[in-house]
C-alpha atoms as an extended CHARMM CRD file, in Angstrom:
* protein
*
       205  EXT
         1         1  MET       CA            -18.6350000000      -22.2060000000       10.8440000000  PROA      1               0.0000000000
         2         2  THR       CA            -15.5810000000      -21.2940000000       13.5270000000  PROA      2               0.0000000000
         3         3  ALA       CA            -13.1590000000      -22.8270000000       12.0650000000  PROA      3               0.0000000000
         4         4  PRO       CA             -9.4570000000      -20.3350000000       13.5570000000  PROA      4               0.0000000000
         5         5  ALA       CA             -7.8120000000      -20.2710000000       10.3550000000  PROA      5               0.0000000000
         6         6  ALA       CA             -9.9500000000      -20.1570000000        8.0040000000  PROA      6               0.0000000000
         7         7  LYS       CA             -9.4410000000      -18.7430000000        4.2670000000  PROA      7               0.0000000000
         8         8  VAL       CA            -11.6220000000      -17.2970000000        1.8420000000  PROA      8               0.0000000000
         9         9  ARG       CA            -11.7470000000      -19.6530000000       -1.8580000000  PROA      9               0.0000000000
        10        10  ARG       CA            -13.0000000000      -17.5930000000       -4.7110000000  PROA      10              0.0000000000
        11        11  GLY       CA            -14.6210000000      -19.3130000000       -7.4600000000  PROA      11              0.0000000000
        12        12  ARG       CA            -17.9690000000      -19.3780000000       -9.8770000000  PROA      12              0.0000000000
        13        13  LYS       CA            -20.3900000000      -19.1750000000       -7.3500000000  PROA      13              0.0000000000
        14        14  PHE       CA            -18.1870000000      -16.6810000000       -4.6640000000  PROA      14              0.0000000000
        15        15  ASP       CA            -19.8890000000      -13.2530000000       -5.6850000000  PROA      15              0.0000000000
        16        16  GLN       CA            -23.4910000000      -15.3800000000       -5.5780000000  PROA      16              0.0000000000
        17        17  VAL       CA            -22.6620000000      -16.2110000000       -2.0770000000  PROA      17              0.0000000000
        18        18  LEU       CA            -21.3560000000      -13.1390000000       -0.9710000000  PROA      18              0.0000000000
        19        19  ASN       CA            -24.9100000000      -11.2580000000       -2.3380000000  PROA      19              0.0000000000
        20        20  GLY       CA            -26.5800000000      -13.3220000000       -0.4000000000  PROA      20              0.0000000000
        21        21  ALA       CA            -24.6520000000      -12.8840000000        2.8820000000  PROA      21              0.0000000000
        22        22  ARG       CA            -25.2180000000       -9.1660000000        2.1270000000  PROA      22              0.0000000000
        23        23  GLU       CA            -28.8340000000       -9.2120000000        2.1720000000  PROA      23              0.0000000000
        24        24  ILE       CA            -29.0190000000      -11.6640000000        5.5550000000  PROA      24              0.0000000000
        25        25  PHE       CA            -26.1980000000       -9.4750000000        6.9840000000  PROA      25              0.0000000000
        26        26  MET       CA            -27.8190000000       -6.5480000000        7.0070000000  PROA      26              0.0000000000
        27        27  ARG       CA            -31.4570000000       -7.6310000000        7.8210000000  PROA      27              0.0000000000
        28        28  ASP       CA            -30.6710000000       -9.8640000000       10.9170000000  PROA      28              0.0000000000
        29        29  GLY       CA            -27.2130000000       -8.3910000000       11.8480000000  PROA      29              0.0000000000
        30        30  PHE       CA            -24.1680000000      -10.7890000000       12.6370000000  PROA      30              0.0000000000
        31        31  GLU       CA            -25.3750000000      -12.5220000000       15.7880000000  PROA      31              0.0000000000
        32        32  GLY       CA            -28.8260000000      -13.2300000000       14.3020000000  PROA      32              0.0000000000
        33        33  ALA       CA            -27.6140000000      -14.3010000000       10.7260000000  PROA      33              0.0000000000
        34        34  SER       CA            -28.1660000000      -18.2330000000       10.4630000000  PROA      34              0.0000000000
        35        35  VAL       CA            -26.1790000000      -20.1550000000        7.8330000000  PROA      35              0.0000000000
        36        36  ASP       CA            -29.2940000000      -21.6720000000        6.4510000000  PROA      36              0.0000000000
        37        37  ASP       CA            -30.7340000000      -18.0530000000        5.4710000000  PROA      37              0.0000000000
        38        38  ILE       CA            -27.9460000000      -17.0690000000        4.0380000000  PROA      38              0.0000000000
        39        39  ALA       CA            -27.3940000000      -19.9980000000        2.0540000000  PROA      39              0.0000000000
        40        40  ARG       CA            -30.9360000000      -19.7430000000        0.7720000000  PROA      40              0.0000000000
        41        41  ALA       CA            -30.3720000000      -16.0300000000       -0.0150000000  PROA      41              0.0000000000
        42        42  ALA       CA            -27.5440000000      -16.6140000000       -2.0650000000  PROA      42              0.0000000000
        43        43  GLY       CA            -29.4220000000      -19.9500000000       -3.8680000000  PROA      43              0.0000000000
        44        44  VAL       CA            -26.7160000000      -22.0370000000       -2.9150000000  PROA      44              0.0000000000
        45        45  SER       CA            -26.3800000000      -25.5050000000       -0.5370000000  PROA      45              0.0000000000
        46        46  LYS       CA            -24.8220000000      -25.2600000000        2.9030000000  PROA      46              0.0000000000
        47        47  ALA       CA            -22.0560000000      -27.4060000000        1.5240000000  PROA      47              0.0000000000
        48        48  THR       CA            -21.2180000000      -24.7720000000       -1.1490000000  PROA      48              0.0000000000
        49        49  LEU       CA            -21.5510000000      -21.8260000000        1.5090000000  PROA      49              0.0000000000
        50        50  TYR       CA            -18.8440000000      -23.7760000000        3.8350000000  PROA      50              0.0000000000
        51        51  SER       CA            -16.2610000000      -24.1150000000        0.6450000000  PROA      51              0.0000000000
        52        52  TYR       CA            -16.1370000000      -20.8990000000        0.4300000000  PROA      52              0.0000000000
        53        53  PHE       CA            -16.6910000000      -19.4580000000        3.5760000000  PROA      53              0.0000000000
        54        54  PRO       CA            -16.0380000000      -21.7900000000        6.8360000000  PROA      54              0.0000000000
        55        55  ASP       CA            -16.1920000000      -19.2090000000        9.3250000000  PROA      55              0.0000000000
        56        56  LYS       CA            -18.6150000000      -16.5460000000        9.3310000000  PROA      56              0.0000000000
        57        57  LYS       CA            -16.3960000000      -13.6440000000       11.2160000000  PROA      57              0.0000000000
        58        58  LEU       CA            -14.7620000000      -14.3440000000        7.7290000000  PROA      58              0.0000000000
        59        59  LEU       CA            -17.5220000000      -13.9090000000        5.5410000000  PROA      59              0.0000000000
        60        60  PHE       CA            -18.6890000000      -10.9110000000        7.3990000000  PROA      60              0.0000000000
        61        61  MET       CA            -15.6560000000       -9.4530000000        7.0750000000  PROA      61              0.0000000000
        62        62  GLU       CA            -15.7560000000      -10.0810000000        3.2820000000  PROA      62              0.0000000000
        63        63  VAL       CA            -18.9420000000       -8.6970000000        2.8690000000  PROA      63              0.0000000000
        64        64  ALA       CA            -17.7370000000       -5.5010000000        5.0590000000  PROA      64              0.0000000000
        65        65  ASN       CA            -14.7330000000       -4.8200000000        2.9810000000  PROA      65              0.0000000000
        66        66  THR       CA            -16.3110000000       -5.1210000000       -0.1350000000  PROA      66              0.0000000000
        67        67  GLN       CA            -19.2660000000       -2.6810000000        0.3190000000  PROA      67              0.0000000000
        68        68  CYS       CA            -16.9730000000       -0.2780000000        2.2330000000  PROA      68              0.0000000000
        69        69  ALA       CA            -14.5160000000       -0.3810000000       -0.6320000000  PROA      69              0.0000000000
        70        70  LEU       CA            -16.7310000000        0.3480000000       -3.4480000000  PROA      70              0.0000000000
        71        71  GLN       CA            -18.4210000000        2.7610000000       -1.2590000000  PROA      71              0.0000000000
        72        72  ALA       CA            -15.0050000000        4.6760000000       -0.8280000000  PROA      72              0.0000000000
        73        73  ASP       CA            -13.9220000000        4.3550000000       -4.4380000000  PROA      73              0.0000000000
        74        74  GLU       CA            -17.2520000000        5.4910000000       -5.6020000000  PROA      74              0.0000000000
        75        75  ALA       CA            -17.2630000000        8.0220000000       -3.1380000000  PROA      75              0.0000000000
        76        76  LEU       CA            -13.5240000000        9.4550000000       -4.2650000000  PROA      76              0.0000000000
        77        77  HSD       CA            -13.9180000000        8.7680000000       -7.7530000000  PROA      77              0.0000000000
        78        78  THR       CA            -15.0280000000       12.0400000000       -9.1000000000  PROA      78              0.0000000000
        79        79  ILE       CA            -12.5040000000       14.0950000000       -7.2120000000  PROA      79              0.0000000000
        80        80  ASP       CA            -10.3060000000       15.6910000000       -9.1490000000  PROA      80              0.0000000000
        81        81  MET       CA             -7.1000000000       15.9050000000       -7.0300000000  PROA      81              0.0000000000
        82        82  SER       CA             -5.4410000000       18.9120000000       -8.9960000000  PROA      82              0.0000000000
        83        83  GLN       CA             -8.4510000000       21.3490000000       -8.0470000000  PROA      83              0.0000000000
        84        84  PRO       CA             -7.9510000000       23.9870000000       -5.4370000000  PROA      84              0.0000000000
        85        85  PRO       CA             -9.6940000000       24.0240000000       -1.6330000000  PROA      85              0.0000000000
        86        86  SER       CA            -12.3020000000       25.8550000000       -2.8790000000  PROA      86              0.0000000000
        87        87  ILE       CA            -13.5840000000       23.2230000000       -5.5120000000  PROA      87              0.0000000000
        88        88  VAL       CA            -12.5630000000       19.8630000000       -4.1110000000  PROA      88              0.0000000000
        89        89  LEU       CA            -13.1450000000       20.5420000000        0.0470000000  PROA      89              0.0000000000
        90        90  PRO       CA            -17.3070000000       20.7670000000       -0.8700000000  PROA      90              0.0000000000
        91        91  GLN       CA            -16.7850000000       17.3360000000       -3.0800000000  PROA      91              0.0000000000
        92        92  ILE       CA            -14.8420000000       15.8440000000        0.0170000000  PROA      92              0.0000000000
        93        93  GLY       CA            -17.3630000000       16.8070000000        2.8280000000  PROA      93              0.0000000000
        94        94  ASN       CA            -20.3850000000       16.3840000000        0.6300000000  PROA      94              0.0000000000
        95        95  SER       CA            -18.6090000000       12.4200000000       -0.3250000000  PROA      95              0.0000000000
        96        96  PHE       CA            -18.2110000000       11.6370000000        3.0740000000  PROA      96              0.0000000000
        97        97  LEU       CA            -20.6740000000       12.8100000000        4.5700000000  PROA      97              0.0000000000
        98        98  GLY       CA            -22.9380000000       10.2350000000        1.8910000000  PROA      98              0.0000000000
        99        99  PHE       CA            -20.2990000000        7.5400000000        2.6190000000  PROA      99              0.0000000000
       100       100  ILE       CA            -20.9220000000        7.3800000000        6.6050000000  PROA      100             0.0000000000
       101       101  LEU       CA            -25.1180000000        8.1330000000        5.8720000000  PROA      101             0.0000000000
       102       102  SER       CA            -24.9850000000        5.5110000000        3.7070000000  PROA      102             0.0000000000
       103       103  ASP       CA            -27.9200000000        2.3360000000        5.0820000000  PROA      103             0.0000000000
       104       104  MET       CA            -24.7560000000        0.5790000000        4.1960000000  PROA      104             0.0000000000
       105       105  GLY       CA            -22.3470000000        2.2880000000        5.6510000000  PROA      105             0.0000000000
       106       106  GLN       CA            -24.5710000000        2.4730000000        8.9230000000  PROA      106             0.0000000000
       107       107  ARG       CA            -26.1820000000       -0.6650000000        8.9990000000  PROA      107             0.0000000000
       108       108  ILE       CA            -22.1700000000       -2.7930000000        8.6130000000  PROA      108             0.0000000000
       109       109  PHE       CA            -20.6400000000       -0.0500000000       11.4270000000  PROA      109             0.0000000000
       110       110  ARG       CA            -23.4190000000       -0.6110000000       13.6580000000  PROA      110             0.0000000000
       111       111  ILE       CA            -22.7700000000       -4.4460000000       13.4700000000  PROA      111             0.0000000000
       112       112  CYS       CA            -18.9340000000       -3.9830000000       13.9620000000  PROA      112             0.0000000000
       113       113  VAL       CA            -19.7110000000       -1.7610000000       17.0820000000  PROA      113             0.0000000000
       114       114  ALA       CA            -22.3990000000       -4.5510000000       18.5470000000  PROA      114             0.0000000000
       115       115  GLU       CA            -19.3330000000       -6.9290000000       18.1980000000  PROA      115             0.0000000000
       116       116  ALA       CA            -16.2260000000       -4.7370000000       18.9350000000  PROA      116             0.0000000000
       117       117  ASP       CA            -16.1480000000       -6.6530000000       22.5630000000  PROA      117             0.0000000000
       118       118  ARG       CA            -15.8730000000      -10.3340000000       21.0120000000  PROA      118             0.0000000000
       119       119  PHE       CA            -14.4200000000       -9.7480000000       17.2070000000  PROA      119             0.0000000000
       120       120  PRO       CA            -12.3790000000       -6.4420000000       17.3860000000  PROA      120             0.0000000000
       121       121  GLU       CA            -10.8420000000       -7.8630000000       13.7530000000  PROA      121             0.0000000000
       122       122  LEU       CA            -14.1510000000       -6.8510000000       12.4310000000  PROA      122             0.0000000000
       123       123  GLY       CA            -14.1130000000       -3.3180000000       13.6270000000  PROA      123             0.0000000000
       124       124  ARG       CA            -10.7720000000       -3.2800000000       11.5500000000  PROA      124             0.0000000000
       125       125  ALA       CA            -11.6590000000       -4.9020000000        8.8110000000  PROA      125             0.0000000000
       126       126  PHE       CA            -14.2290000000       -2.1350000000        8.2670000000  PROA      126             0.0000000000
       127       127  TYR       CA            -12.1460000000        0.6260000000        9.2750000000  PROA      127             0.0000000000
       128       128  ASN       CA             -9.2350000000       -0.5900000000        6.9470000000  PROA      128             0.0000000000
       129       129  SER       CA            -11.8050000000       -1.1930000000        3.8910000000  PROA      129             0.0000000000
       130       130  GLY       CA            -13.4960000000        2.3410000000        3.8370000000  PROA      130             0.0000000000
       131       131  PRO       CA            -12.5810000000        5.0860000000        6.6530000000  PROA      131             0.0000000000
       132       132  LYS       CA             -8.9570000000        4.6130000000        6.1760000000  PROA      132             0.0000000000
       133       133  LYS       CA             -8.8910000000        4.6740000000        2.6110000000  PROA      133             0.0000000000
       134       134  VAL       CA            -10.5450000000        7.6640000000        2.5820000000  PROA      134             0.0000000000
       135       135  HSD       CA             -8.5430000000        9.4900000000        5.3350000000  PROA      135             0.0000000000
       136       136  GLY       CA             -5.6210000000        8.4350000000        3.1510000000  PROA      136             0.0000000000
       137       137  ALA       CA             -7.2270000000       10.5840000000        0.1140000000  PROA      137             0.0000000000
       138       138  ILE       CA             -7.9020000000       13.4240000000        1.9060000000  PROA      138             0.0000000000
       139       139  THR       CA             -4.3370000000       13.5700000000        3.6060000000  PROA      139             0.0000000000
       140       140  ASP       CA             -3.1410000000       13.1850000000        0.4000000000  PROA      140             0.0000000000
       141       141  TYR       CA             -5.1150000000       16.2910000000       -0.9100000000  PROA      141             0.0000000000
       142       142  ILE       CA             -4.1790000000       18.5570000000        1.6000000000  PROA      142             0.0000000000
       143       143  GLN       CA             -0.2980000000       17.3880000000        0.9510000000  PROA      143             0.0000000000
       144       144  ALA       CA             -0.8900000000       18.6270000000       -2.1770000000  PROA      144             0.0000000000
       145       145  ALA       CA             -2.6970000000       21.7330000000       -1.7950000000  PROA      145             0.0000000000
       146       146  ALA       CA             -0.0020000000       22.5000000000        0.4110000000  PROA      146             0.0000000000
       147       147  ASP       CA              2.7990000000       21.6340000000       -2.0180000000  PROA      147             0.0000000000
       148       148  ARG       CA              0.7620000000       23.9720000000       -4.4420000000  PROA      148             0.0000000000
       149       149  GLY       CA              0.6700000000       27.0090000000       -2.0360000000  PROA      149             0.0000000000
       150       150  GLU       CA             -2.7930000000       26.8330000000       -1.4110000000  PROA      150             0.0000000000
       151       151  LEU       CA             -3.1990000000       25.7010000000        2.2690000000  PROA      151             0.0000000000
       152       152  ARG       CA             -0.7250000000       25.9330000000        5.4110000000  PROA      152             0.0000000000
       153       153  VAL       CA             -0.6000000000       22.7420000000        6.9720000000  PROA      153             0.0000000000
       154       154  SER       CA              2.5870000000       21.2190000000        8.8710000000  PROA      154             0.0000000000
       155       155  ASP       CA              0.5590000000       17.5740000000       10.0580000000  PROA      155             0.0000000000
       156       156  CYS       CA             -1.2220000000       16.9150000000        7.1760000000  PROA      156             0.0000000000
       157       157  ALA       CA             -3.0360000000       13.2700000000        8.5030000000  PROA      157             0.0000000000
       158       158  LEU       CA             -4.0700000000       15.5760000000       11.5040000000  PROA      158             0.0000000000
       159       159  ALA       CA             -5.8590000000       18.0870000000        9.4900000000  PROA      159             0.0000000000
       160       160  ALA       CA             -7.1500000000       15.1420000000        7.1790000000  PROA      160             0.0000000000
       161       161  ASP       CA             -8.6940000000       13.9880000000       11.0050000000  PROA      161             0.0000000000
       162       162  GLN       CA            -10.1390000000       17.6060000000       11.8000000000  PROA      162             0.0000000000
       163       163  PHE       CA            -12.1290000000       17.8170000000        8.6130000000  PROA      163             0.0000000000
       164       164  ALA       CA            -13.6340000000       14.5230000000        8.6020000000  PROA      164             0.0000000000
       165       165  GLU       CA            -14.5410000000       15.1060000000       12.1480000000  PROA      165             0.0000000000
       166       166  LEU       CA            -15.8930000000       18.7520000000       11.2370000000  PROA      166             0.0000000000
       167       167  CYS       CA            -18.1590000000       17.2650000000        8.7450000000  PROA      167             0.0000000000
       168       168  LYS       CA            -19.8100000000       14.7160000000       10.9920000000  PROA      168             0.0000000000
       169       169  SER       CA            -20.9640000000       17.6920000000       13.4410000000  PROA      169             0.0000000000
       170       170  ASP       CA            -24.0290000000       17.3690000000       14.5850000000  PROA      170             0.0000000000
       171       171  ILE       CA            -25.7800000000       14.8430000000       11.9950000000  PROA      171             0.0000000000
       172       172  TRP       CA            -23.0220000000       12.2940000000       13.1230000000  PROA      172             0.0000000000
       173       173  PRO       CA            -24.4200000000       12.1720000000       17.1460000000  PROA      173             0.0000000000
       174       174  ARG       CA            -27.9050000000       12.3690000000       16.1590000000  PROA      174             0.0000000000
       175       175  LEU       CA            -28.1490000000        9.3170000000       13.5880000000  PROA      175             0.0000000000
       176       176  VAL       CA            -25.9130000000        6.9920000000       16.3170000000  PROA      176             0.0000000000
       177       177  PHE       CA            -27.9580000000        8.0550000000       19.2990000000  PROA      177             0.0000000000
       178       178  GLY       CA            -31.3340000000        7.6900000000       17.5820000000  PROA      178             0.0000000000
       179       179  ILE       CA            -32.3580000000       11.4170000000       17.5950000000  PROA      179             0.0000000000
       180       180  SER       CA            -32.7690000000       11.7880000000       13.5890000000  PROA      180             0.0000000000
       181       181  THR       CA            -32.6290000000        8.8610000000       10.6810000000  PROA      181             0.0000000000
       182       182  SER       CA            -32.4090000000       11.4760000000        8.2270000000  PROA      182             0.0000000000
       183       183  PHE       CA            -31.3300000000       14.5710000000        7.2500000000  PROA      183             0.0000000000
       184       184  THR       CA            -32.5450000000       17.5290000000        4.7680000000  PROA      184             0.0000000000
       185       185  LYS       CA            -30.1560000000       18.6020000000        1.9920000000  PROA      185             0.0000000000
       186       186  ALA       CA            -30.2270000000       22.0830000000        3.6490000000  PROA      186             0.0000000000
       187       187  GLU       CA            -28.7040000000       20.4120000000        7.2820000000  PROA      187             0.0000000000
       188       188  LYS       CA            -25.8000000000       18.3370000000        4.9240000000  PROA      188             0.0000000000
       189       189  ALA       CA            -24.8710000000       21.5860000000        3.1290000000  PROA      189             0.0000000000
       190       190  ARG       CA            -24.8020000000       23.5030000000        7.0450000000  PROA      190             0.0000000000
       191       191  VAL       CA            -22.6190000000       21.1960000000        8.2210000000  PROA      191             0.0000000000
       192       192  VAL       CA            -20.4940000000       20.7780000000        5.2710000000  PROA      192             0.0000000000
       193       193  ASP       CA            -20.5860000000       24.4510000000        4.9190000000  PROA      193             0.0000000000
       194       194  GLY       CA            -19.4770000000       25.0200000000        7.9860000000  PROA      194             0.0000000000
       195       195  ALA       CA            -16.8430000000       22.3470000000        8.3770000000  PROA      195             0.0000000000
       196       196  ILE       CA            -14.8410000000       24.0840000000        5.0590000000  PROA      196             0.0000000000
       197       197  ALA       CA            -15.3530000000       27.6890000000        6.3900000000  PROA      197             0.0000000000
       198       198  THR       CA            -13.6430000000       26.2740000000        9.9860000000  PROA      198             0.0000000000
       199       199  PHE       CA            -11.0400000000       24.4170000000        8.1630000000  PROA      199             0.0000000000
       200       200  MET       CA             -9.9580000000       27.2150000000        5.7160000000  PROA      200             0.0000000000
       201       201  ALA       CA             -9.7770000000       29.5980000000        8.7080000000  PROA      201             0.0000000000
       202       202  ARG       CA             -7.4470000000       27.6790000000       10.1980000000  PROA      202             0.0000000000
       203       203  TYR       CA             -5.3620000000       26.3930000000        7.1980000000  PROA      203             0.0000000000
       204       204  GLY       CA             -6.1700000000       28.5130000000        4.5190000000  PROA      204             0.0000000000
       205       205  VAL       CA             -3.2050000000       30.7670000000        3.0400000000  PROA      205             0.0000000000
């Protein structure tokens, strides 16, 4: 599976192949995932698998894009962007934290980091399908709130980055370095509440 100009072909068994690939990639990582195992998990022949995805990188990128976009959409779907920061920022903070702490999000992130030197496009695909979408939604909300006079912000994109980073405080480094693997509701609330307090101290009117 090394065709340099490979393209995705969609068809009747596309989702079936994608589901099988997701199972094996999440279990074995990108390098450890074999075509035989993916085909077996998907319930298709190797020929069928190759007909959809002649390149393993292409298959992983499709899995990562699909999962990250799905989780990002779910995280943002329940947020009413017309509400004031006191309502929306807790929703955004908790949704964002849930997104990055999810098992799928962590596994895809680790695979992208592990393969970053050889396949930098994997990381770009992951960022564009999930984190970039969330960042754009936060930026749009901050701009809308500023236009309504609820926030005082000159650089909405930077403010969105700052809020996201504040929501990762303490928890994300502990997770990445293997110090902790799960977090209580109180631990998450502590981080999100602190992020909101700090953000509003800087940008609140």
